[in-house]
C-alpha positions as CSV (number, residue, x, y, z in Angstrom):
1,X,-0.1,0.1,0.0
2,X,2.9,2.2,0.7
3,X,5.7,2.6,-1.9
4,X,8.8,3.5,-1.7
5,X,10.4,6.6,-3.5
6,X,7.4,8.9,-2.9
7,X,6.5,10.9,0.1
8,X,4.2,9.5,2.6
9,X,2.1,12.0,2.7
10,X,1.3,12.3,-0.7
11,X,0.7,9.0,-0.6
12,X,-1.8,9.4,1.6
13,X,-3.4,11.8,-0.2
14,X,-3.4,10.0,-3.0
15,X,-5.2,7.9,-1.2
16,X,-7.8,9.7,0.0
17,X,-8.5,10.9,-3.5
18,X,-9.0,7.2,-5.1
19,X,-11.7,6.6,-2.3
20,X,-13.3,9.4,-3.8
21,X,-12.9,9.1,-7.4
22,X,-14.0,4.9,-6.8
23,X,-17.2,6.2,-4.6
24,X,-16.2,5.0,-0.8
25,X,-16.3,8.5,-0.2
26,X,-19.0,10.5,-1.5
27,X,-19.5,14.4,-1.6
28,X,-20.2,15.5,1.9
29,X,-19.3,12.2,3.4
30,X,-16.9,11.9,6.3
31,X,-13.5,11.4,5.2
32,X,-10.9,9.8,7.7
33,X,-9.2,11.7,10.7
34,X,-5.9,12.0,11.1
35,X,-5.6,9.8,13.7
36,X,-7.5,7.3,11.9
37,X,-5.4,7.4,9.1
38,X,-2.1,7.6,10.9
39,X,-3.6,4.4,12.9
40,X,-4.3,2.5,9.4
41,X,-0.8,3.4,7.6
42,X,1.1,3.2,10.6
43,X,2.5,6.6,10.7
44,X,2.9,9.4,12.7
45,X,-0.2,11.9,12.9
46,X,1.8,14.7,11.8
47,X,2.4,13.0,8.3
48,X,-1.3,11.7,7.8
49,X,-2.0,15.8,8.9
50,X,0.3,17.0,6.1
51,X,-1.4,14.6,3.6
52,X,-5.1,15.8,4.9
53,X,-3.8,19.4,4.2
54,X,-2.9,18.8,1.0
55,X,-6.3,18.1,0.3
56,X,-7.9,21.0,2.3
57,X,-5.9,23.4,0.5
58,X,-7.2,21.7,-3.1
59,X,-10.4,22.4,-1.9
60,X,-11.3,18.4,-1.9
61,X,-11.5,18.4,2.1
62,X,-13.2,20.6,4.1
63,X,-12.9,21.0,7.6
64,X,-15.9,21.4,9.5
65,X,-14.9,22.6,13.0
66,X,-15.6,20.5,15.7
67,X,-17.0,17.3,13.9
68,X,-14.1,16.5,11.2
69,X,-13.2,16.7,7.8
70,X,-15.8,15.8,4.8
71,X,-15.4,15.8,1.0
72,X,-16.1,18.7,-0.5
73,X,-19.1,19.1,-2.9
74,X,-17.7,18.4,-6.7
75,X,-14.7,16.8,-5.5
76,X,-15.3,14.3,-7.5
77,X,-15.8,16.2,-10.4
78,X,-12.7,18.1,-9.5
79,X,-10.7,15.2,-9.1
80,X,-11.6,13.3,-12.2
81,X,-11.0,16.9,-14.5
82,X,-7.6,17.0,-12.5
83,X,-6.8,13.7,-13.6
84,X,-7.7,13.5,-17.2
85,X,-5.3,16.9,-17.4
86,X,-2.3,14.7,-16.1
87,X,-3.4,11.6,-18.2
88,X,-3.6,13.9,-21.6
89,X,-0.2,15.3,-20.4
90,X,1.6,12.2,-19.5
91,X,0.2,10.2,-22.3
92,X,-2.0,11.7,-25.2
93,X,0.6,14.7,-26.3
94,X,3.5,12.1,-26.3
95,X,1.4,9.8,-28.3
96,X,0.5,12.5,-30.8
97,X,4.0,13.7,-30.9
98,X,5.3,10.4,-32.2
99,X,2.2,9.4,-34.6
100,X,3.0,12.9,-36.2
101,X,6.6,11.5,-36.7
102,X,5.4,8.4,-38.2
103,X,2.5,10.1,-40.2
104,X,-0.2,8.4,-38.7
105,X,-3.6,10.9,-37.9
106,X,-6.7,10.7,-36.0
107,X,-8.1,8.2,-37.6
108,X,-5.1,5.9,-37.6
109,X,-4.8,6.3,-34.2
110,X,-8.3,5.6,-33.3
111,X,-8.3,2.4,-35.3
112,X,-4.9,1.2,-33.5
113,X,-6.6,2.1,-30.1
114,X,-9.9,0.3,-31.1
115,X,-8.2,-2.5,-32.1
116,X,-5.7,-2.7,-29.0
117,X,-8.9,-2.4,-26.8
118,X,-10.4,-5.4,-28.7
119,X,-7.1,-7.5,-28.0
120,X,-7.4,-6.2,-24.1
121,X,-10.6,-7.6,-23.8
122,X,-10.2,-10.9,-25.0
123,X,-7.1,-11.3,-23.1
124,X,-9.3,-10.4,-20.0
125,X,-11.7,-12.8,-20.6
126,X,-9.5,-15.9,-21.2
127,X,-9.6,-18.2,-17.8
């Protein structure tokens, strides 16, 4: 669950984000406290608090004085938009650059994607 080479507080933030994205934490749902996160991951509560604060600063989580942290309204949509942009930057832009170098157009890329998706589905259905 914890990976080497990446700051623990960032991993905590990403794990909470993943729970929001997969629906485990819905808008306005109570988010795990820093103490709960610290106990679950067996880390210092200050490290967990740093991860939570990253999400508060980005308006993914909101503090409700005296009752805890909650998922901000629209947080899931915000995370999807952020990750979609990051996906495009990391994968689509280099793909388009390489396709251009090979003389492939959007139709060629779409056909390749359909072929690979079909092959992937077939491989996934094998016993």
